C-alpha positions, -999 to +999 in steps of 0.1 A: -423-687+180-416-703+213-427-692+248-394-676+257-394-654+226-431-645+231-425-634+267-395-614+257-414-596+229-443-589+253-419-573+277-404-552+249-439-541+238-448-530+274-415-510+276-424-494+243-458-485+257-441-469+287-420-448+264-451-437+244-469-429+276-444-403+288-437-388+253-473-383+242-491-360+267-526-370+254-519-406+266-505-394+300-536-374+307-557-405+305-555-415+342-569-450+336-542-458+310-515-442+331-523-460+364-531-493+346-497-493+330-480-484+364-497-513+381-488-536+351-452-525+354-451-532+391-468-566+386-444-576+357-413-563+375-422-582+406-430-614+386-397-613+368-378-606+400-396-636+418-399-661+390-370-651+367-370-645+330-379-675+308-350-686+286-325-669+309-325-694+338-287-697+334-282-660+339-304-648+369-288-613+367-307-607+334-340-613+352-330-589+380-320-562+355-353-566+336-374-567+367-357-537+382-361-519+348-398-522+351-398-509+387-375-480+375-400-472+348-428-467+374-406-442+393-396-424+361-432-422+348-444-408+382-416-382+382-424-371+346-461-369+354-454-350+386-432-325+368-458-319+341-486-314+367-464-289+386-456-271+354-493-268+346-500-255+381-473-229+378-486-218+344-521-215+359-508-195+389-488-172+366-519-167+345-540-159+376-514-134+388-513-117+355-551-114+355-550-100+390-522-075+381-543-063+351-574-060+373-554-039+399-539-017+372-574-011+357-588-004+391-560+021+399-565+037+366-603+040+372-596+056+406-571+081+392-596+089+364-624+094+390-601+117+410-592+137+379-628+141+369-638+151+405-610+177+405-622+190+371-658+193+383-646+211+414-626+235+393-654+241+368 
């Protein structure tokens, strides 16, 4: 396997890792892996944009497309991560609201029960 093929297969492997990262939440939650891959994407995208893609010197547009693809993956991964974090925050807020609503309902019930018992003791 020559260098051009190795580079191309390496780029495909990194793109596959990007796809796995956003589809498997357990991988996304590992901040070191997530941020490491984001920095790797920026580095590779920049390198391909600056130096071109080996084996495609005759078609510089291919290098631009591949380089920008890596930059786009950074933006896409960040958006997906942000959406998931926001969804988790919303779920936590909804859960806290439900707990507070139950707490208020129980407190109101206890107050009503105390008033009823007080009224019964005054009548009796």
